[in-house]
C-alpha positions, 0 to 999 in steps of 0.5 A: 937825821930824821928816822922817818927818812930811813923808814920804808915808805910802804911799811910806814903807810901800812902801819898808818893804815892799820891803826885807822883800820883797827880803830874802824873794826873796834868801832864797827863792833860797838865795843864802846859807846859811839861818843868814844870816837870822833870823825876824822878824814884819812885818805880822803875817807871819813873814819873814826878816831878814838877819843879816849887816850888809853884806847887811842894809845893802845892801838897806836903803840901796838901797831907802831911796834910792828913797824921794824918787823914789817920792814923786815918782812916778818909779819904775816898777819895782824888780827883783831880778836874778840873773845869771851870771858873764858878767853875763847875767841868769838870773832877774828878780823885778819889782815894778811900782809905781804910786803916786797921791800926791794922796791925801797923808795920807788913806791908811788905813795898815792897809788898805794893809798888809793888801794888801801882806801877801798878797805876803809870804805868796805869796812864801814859797810861790813857789819852784816858780815859779822856776828853780834858780840856779848856785852862782856866781850874783850879784845886784843891786837895779835900779830903772827910772825913768819919767824920769831924776831930777834931781840930788839932794842926798839922800845915799841917792839918790846911791847909785844908779848906772847898771847895766851888767847885760846885757839879754835880746835877746828878750822874756822869759817872764813868770810872775805871782806877785801883784798888787793894784790900789787907791788910792793904790797898785798893785803887780804882782810877777812873775818874768821868765826868758829866752825859749826863743829867747834866743840862748845866749852863746858858750862860751869856748874855751881854746886 
């Protein structure tokens, strides 16, 4: 039997959307040259798709590994974090999720895709809400769970490991980008920046 038949349609559509949306975030921030992407159409919106196999596979495998956890309602947030060489976050794009799995296969996929499409449109014009990043910045995909998941036999799920990224000491500044609240899915997308009162890292002195 095809395993897709056993998947929640809401979780499957959400995972597909996250893969495209995260690629859009990385493209928006200009981490890689524009020729590292190619234009594609998804949900009737022109989006960017990573051309480099390692970049494309990292995003795909990371997000696909969340599917079993999203189906169980364990994933609270998915973040794209950009941080400096000291591993301190500079900017975080947060996708806050709430999935009602009781709907099962009763989901109107067209309605769901129509709602998620607006996020991709909004992301494409959101550069002004973000900050310029240094050229030597790095990034990662981080998932925040409502509770620790049990050990899974899923190969994709095993890709997720605890992060060692440092956290801000003060509550961040939050800039909303887009939100939707409906059954069976609610999504909030916002950007976090360090508070103005966030302690500055001490400069390294060369003796």
